[in-house]
C-alpha positions in Angstrom: 46.2 -17.3 -44.3 46.2 -20.5 -42.4 43.0 -21.4 -40.4 42.6 -24.1 -37.8 39.1 -25.7 -37.9 37.9 -27.3 -34.7 34.9 -29.6 -34.1 34.6 -30.4 -30.4 32.4 -33.2 -29.1 31.9 -34.1 -25.5 34.9 -36.4 -25.5 36.5 -35.8 -28.9 38.1 -33.1 -31.0 38.4 -33.2 -34.8 40.6 -30.7 -36.5 42.0 -29.6 -39.9 44.6 -26.9 -40.7 43.7 -25.3 -44.0 45.9 -23.1 -46.2 43.3 -20.6 -47.6 45.5 -19.6 -50.5 45.0 -23.0 -52.1 42.2 -24.3 -49.8 44.4 -27.3 -49.3 44.4 -29.3 -46.1 47.9 -29.2 -44.5 47.0 -31.7 -41.7 44.0 -33.2 -40.0 43.4 -35.4 -37.0 41.3 -36.6 -34.2 41.6 -36.5 -30.4 39.3 -39.2 -28.8 38.4 -40.4 -25.4 39.2 -37.0 -23.9 39.0 -37.2 -20.1 38.7 -41.0 -20.3 41.4 -43.7 -19.9 43.0 -44.6 -23.2 42.7 -41.2 -24.9 44.7 -40.7 -28.0 45.5 -38.3 -30.8 45.8 -39.4 -34.4 47.6 -36.7 -36.4 47.7 -36.9 -40.2 50.0 -34.5 -42.1 49.0 -34.4 -45.8 51.3 -36.7 -47.8 52.9 -38.3 -44.8 52.2 -41.2 -42.5 49.8 -40.7 -39.6 51.3 -40.4 -36.1 49.6 -41.7 -33.0 50.0 -40.1 -29.6 48.7 -42.1 -26.7 49.2 -39.5 -23.9 46.3 -39.0 -21.5 44.2 -35.9 -22.3 42.6 -34.7 -19.1 40.4 -32.1 -20.8 40.0 -30.2 -24.1 42.6 -27.6 -23.1 45.2 -30.4 -23.0 43.9 -31.7 -26.4 44.2 -28.3 -28.1 47.7 -28.0 -26.7 48.6 -31.5 -28.1 47.1 -30.5 -31.5 49.2 -27.4 -31.7 52.3 -29.3 -30.6 51.7 -31.8 -33.3 51.1 -29.1 -36.0 54.4 -27.3 -35.0 56.5 -30.5 -34.4 59.8 -30.4 -36.3 59.3 -34.0 -37.6 55.6 -34.3 -38.5 54.4 -30.7 -38.1 53.3 -28.5 -41.0 54.0 -25.0 -39.7 57.1 -23.7 -37.9 55.3 -22.2 -35.0 51.9 -21.1 -33.7 52.2 -17.6 -35.2 51.5 -19.1 -38.6 48.0 -20.0 -37.5 46.0 -16.8 -38.3 42.6 -17.8 -36.9 40.4 -20.6 -35.5 37.0 -21.6 -36.9 34.7 -23.5 -34.6 31.7 -25.7 -35.5 28.9 -24.7 -33.0 25.8 -26.9 -33.2 23.1 -24.6 -32.0 22.7 -20.9 -32.6 19.0 -20.7 -31.9 17.3 -17.7 -33.3 20.3 -15.6 -32.2 22.5 -16.4 -35.2 21.6 -16.5 -38.9 25.2 -16.4 -40.0 28.7 -17.0 -38.8 30.2 -14.5 -36.3 33.5 -13.5 -34.8 33.6 -14.8 -31.2 33.2 -12.1 -28.5 32.2 -12.3 -24.9 28.6 -11.5 -26.0 28.7 -14.3 -28.5 29.9 -16.7 -25.9 27.0 -15.7 -23.6 24.5 -16.3 -26.4 25.9 -19.7 -27.2 25.8 -20.6 -23.5 22.1 -19.6 -23.6 21.5 -22.0 -26.5 23.1 -24.8 -24.6 19.7 -25.7 -23.2 18.6 -26.5 -26.8 21.7 -28.6 -27.5 23.0 -29.9 -24.1 25.2 -32.6 -25.6 26.9 -30.3 -28.2 27.1 -26.6 -27.3 28.9 -27.1 -23.9 31.6 -29.1 -25.7 31.8 -26.5 -28.5 32.3 -23.8 -25.8 35.1 -25.9 -24.1 37.0 -25.8 -27.4 36.5 -22.0 -27.6 37.7 -21.4 -24.1 40.7 -23.8 -24.6 41.8 -21.8 -27.6 41.4 -18.5 -25.7 43.7 -19.8 -23.0 46.4 -21.3 -25.3 46.2 -18.9 -28.2 45.4 -15.5 -26.7 44.7 -12.8 -29.2 44.1 -15.2 -32.2 40.7 -14.4 -33.7 38.0 -17.1 -33.4 34.9 -17.6 -35.4 31.7 -19.6 -34.7 30.0 -21.3 -37.6 26.5 -22.6 -36.6 24.8 -25.8 -37.8 21.4 -24.1 -37.4 22.3 -20.8 -39.2 21.6 -21.9 -42.8 18.0 -22.9 -41.8 17.2 -19.5 -40.3 15.7 -18.5 -43.7 12.8 -21.0 -43.2 9.5 -19.3 -43.3 7.2 -19.3 -40.2 4.9 -21.8 -41.8 7.8 -24.3 -42.0 9.2 -23.8 -38.5 6.2 -23.3 -36.2 4.8 -26.3 -34.3 1.0 -26.5 -33.8 1.2 -26.4 -30.0 0.1 -23.5 -27.8 2.0 -20.4 -29.2 3.0 -19.4 -25.6 5.5 -22.3 -25.6 7.3 -20.8 -28.6 7.3 -17.4 -26.9 8.5 -18.7 -23.6 10.9 -21.5 -24.6 11.5 -20.9 -28.3 10.1 -24.3 -29.1 10.2 -24.4 -33.0 11.9 -26.3 -35.8 15.6 -25.2 -36.2 17.2 -27.8 -38.5 20.7 -29.1 -38.4 23.5 -30.2 -40.8 23.2 -26.6 -42.2 26.9 -26.2 -43.0 26.7 -29.4 -45.1 23.4 -28.6 -46.8 24.8 -25.2 -47.7 28.1 -26.5 -49.1 26.6 -29.2 -51.3 23.8 -27.0 -52.6 26.3 -24.3 -53.6 28.5 -27.0 -55.3 25.4 -28.4 -57.1 24.7 -25.0 -58.7 28.3 -24.9 -59.9 28.1 -28.4 -61.4 24.8 -27.4 -63.2 26.5 -24.2 -64.3 23.5 -22.2 -63.0 23.4 -19.2 -60.6 22.9 -20.4 -57.0 19.9 -18.1 -56.6 18.1 -19.7 -59.5 18.2 -23.4 -58.6 15.7 -25.6 -56.7 17.8 -28.2 -54.9 16.9 -31.1 -52.5 19.9 -32.0 -50.5 20.1 -35.4 -48.7 22.7 -35.6 -45.9 22.6 -39.3 -45.1 24.9 -40.7 -42.5 24.4 -42.2 -39.0 22.4 -39.0 -38.5 20.5 -37.8 -41.6 18.4 -34.9 -42.9 16.9 -33.7 -46.1 16.6 -30.0 -47.0 14.7 -28.0 -49.6 17.1 -25.2 -50.9 15.2 -22.8 -53.1 17.1 -20.1 -54.9 20.0 -20.3 -52.4 17.9 -20.4 -49.2 16.8 -23.2 -47.0 13.0 -23.2 -46.9 12.5 -26.5 -45.0 14.4 -29.3 -43.5 13.5 -32.6 -41.8 15.3 -32.1 -38.4 13.4 -29.9 -36.0 13.7 -28.7 -32.4 16.4 -31.3 -32.0 18.1 -33.7 -34.4 15.6 -36.4 -33.4 12.9 -35.3 -35.7 12.7 -36.4 -39.4 14.2 -39.4 -41.0 14.8 -42.8 -39.5 18.5 -42.7 -38.6 21.2 -45.0 -37.2 19.9 -45.0 -33.6 17.3 -42.2 -33.7 13.6 -42.9 -34.3 12.8 -39.9 -36.5 9.2 -39.0 -36.8 6.7 -40.9 -34.6 3.3 -40.3 -33.2 4.0 -38.2 -30.0 1.4 -40.4 -28.2 3.7 -43.4 -28.5 6.0 -41.6 -26.0 3.4 -41.2 -23.2 2.0 -44.7 -24.0 5.4 -46.4 -23.6 6.3 -44.3 -20.5 3.1 -45.5 -18.8 3.4 -49.1 -19.9 7.1 -49.5 -19.1 7.2 -47.2 -16.1 9.9 -45.0 -17.8 11.3 -41.7 -16.7 11.9 -38.9 -19.3 15.6 -39.6 -19.4 14.9 -43.3 -20.1 12.6 -42.4 -23.0 15.2 -40.0 -24.3 17.8 -42.8 -24.4 15.3 -45.1 -26.2 14.4 -42.6 -28.9 18.0 -41.3 -29.4 20.2 -44.3 -28.8 18.2 -47.5 -29.2 15.8 -46.7 -32.1 16.3 -46.1 -35.8 17.6 -48.9 -38.0 19.4 -50.3 -34.9 16.0 -50.7 -33.1 14.3 -52.0 -36.2 16.9 -54.5 -37.2 18.4 -55.6 -33.9 21.6 -55.9 -35.9 23.5 -52.6 -36.1 23.2 -48.9 -36.6 25.8 -49.2 -39.4 24.2 -49.3 -42.8 27.1 -51.4 -44.1 26.3 -54.1 -41.6 22.6 -53.9 -42.5 23.3 -54.3 -46.2 25.4 -57.4 -45.5 22.8 -58.9 -43.2 20.0 -58.2 -45.7 22.0 -59.9 -48.5 22.3 -62.9 -46.2 18.5 -63.1 -45.8 18.0 -61.2 -42.5 14.4 -60.0 -42.9 14.5 -57.4 -40.2 17.7 -55.8 -41.6 16.0 -55.7 -45.0 12.9 -54.1 -43.4 15.0 -51.4 -41.7 16.7 -50.5 -45.0 13.3 -50.4 -46.7 11.8 -48.1 -44.1 14.8 -45.8 -44.3 14.7 -45.5 -48.1 10.9 -45.0 -48.0 11.2 -42.1 -45.5 13.9 -40.3 -47.5 11.9 -40.7 -50.7 8.8 -39.3 -48.9 10.8 -36.3 -47.8 12.1 -35.6 -51.3 8.5 -35.8 -52.6 7.3 -33.4 -49.9 10.1 -30.9 -50.7 9.4 -31.1 -54.5 5.9 -30.0 -53.6 7.1 -27.3 -51.1 9.3 -25.7 -53.9 6.7 -26.4 -56.7 9.4 -28.3 -58.6 13.0 -29.5 -58.3 16.1 -29.1 -60.5 18.4 -31.4 -58.8 18.7 -33.9 -55.9 22.0 -34.2 -54.1 23.3 -37.1 -52.0 26.1 -36.5 -49.5 27.7 -37.6 -46.2 28.9 -41.2 -45.4 25.9 -43.2 -46.7 24.8 -40.7 -49.3 28.3 -40.5 -50.8 29.2 -44.2 -50.7 26.1 -46.4 -51.0 24.9 -46.8 -54.6 22.4 -49.4 -53.3 20.8 -46.9 -51.0 20.7 -44.1 -53.6 19.1 -46.5 -56.1 16.4 -47.7 -53.6 15.5 -44.0 -52.9 15.5 -43.0 -56.5 13.3 -46.0 -57.5 10.4 -44.0 -55.9 11.1 -40.9 -57.9 10.0 -42.0 -61.4 7.1 -39.6 -61.3 9.6 -36.7 -61.1 11.3 -38.1 -64.2 14.3 -39.3 -62.3 16.5 -41.9 -64.1 19.7 -43.3 -62.7 22.8 -44.4 -64.7 23.6 -47.7 -63.0 27.3 -47.6 -64.0 27.8 -44.1 -62.6 25.9 -44.9 -59.5 28.3 -47.7 -58.7 31.2 -45.3 -58.4 32.1 -43.5 -55.2 34.4 -40.9 -53.6 34.0 -38.1 -56.0 31.6 -35.4 -57.1 29.6 -36.7 -60.1 26.2 -36.7 -61.8 24.6 -40.2 -61.5 21.4 -39.5 -63.5 21.1 -40.3 -67.2 21.2 -37.4 -69.8 17.4 -37.7 -70.3 16.6 -37.6 -66.6 14.2 -34.6 -66.0 15.8 -34.0 -62.6 19.6 -34.1 -62.2 20.9 -36.4 -59.5 24.3 -35.6 -58.0 26.7 -37.1 -55.5 28.8 -34.4 -53.8 31.2 -35.2 -51.0 30.5 -32.8 -48.2 33.2 -30.5 -46.7 32.0 -28.7 -43.6 35.5 -27.9 -42.5 36.1 -25.9 -45.7 32.9 -24.0 -45.2 34.0 -23.1 -41.7 37.4 -22.0 -42.9 35.9 -19.9 -45.8 33.5 -18.2 -43.4 36.3 -17.5 -40.9 38.5 -16.0 -43.7 35.6 -13.9 -45.1 34.8 -12.4 -41.6 38.5 -11.6 -40.9 38.9 -10.0 -44.4 36.0 -7.7 -43.6 
């Protein structure tokens, strides 16, 4: 079975074609600047050189058609024709309370995802465009939706309710949902395998650290808490997002600066985080470089970030009444030994000890704690596309 995995953004489309017999990636690529001048498709067949197509992509339907043409092209394609693609798995950001697991896409599912668009206005509409494009170009091919929020639907009420009038939860479903669920699920499952323990008998804290970041408490195979909330703005300090702040700051700034709600939204989501703190960049590599050159604000931004992550780990160790392992994943978590060390320096009280030589490595799944560390510390590259493909196959096999 060959499954096409699609991750549609507002002006982008990432894809992988995965052969489920081996779980090997046959090809992957990215369409960017969809609907904008200068759109391009970068197609990468495994084991071959990447191919660039600079044709204008008017909308996602055009992009999906270009992807399929690239996959079936006699020169750089990886399948003879479209009939070899058995199903499409879609990343869908927000499933609200409607979806606690992945589902085969039906007209009813599409309506429910549309309903959740109010909760994720930047993401769900783009995800739906990808679904409709595949319906149009690949009629009859099964499609599956895999939700970022689904893994966190096991959170207990005490973890997801906000202490605001309950009527707002009843009327508008304002509660904590959590995101990055596909990633947290994958790395927590892989951690149990690395520890050679049953998944339902491990207490794991997973740290998905990239330009967006979140920490989750995964107790016995279930997410019981996570740092992101009603939107991905809550929680850690991120690349451009503020993370947790006193809500009164919002109304104070709106009054002082004469800001509209949309202005405040841009400040908190696009101009804050380590970018706002440092004034340098939202890219942690730039901050590490600036900090090494003596930039105090860059150093302060990195310090704030590491401190917030360490605080979240401590909170979740308390929430689970213990922790067996801590996992670092995503761009920053997988590649920055400096960041991992700074975070783990706070965790001596848990008996965490890091092996400096192992921590300097990158790009592979590994244990970076010492043999006598009371809590195992692992680095596990995330693979959300593989989770989407596995869920798609499992649903179709049923």
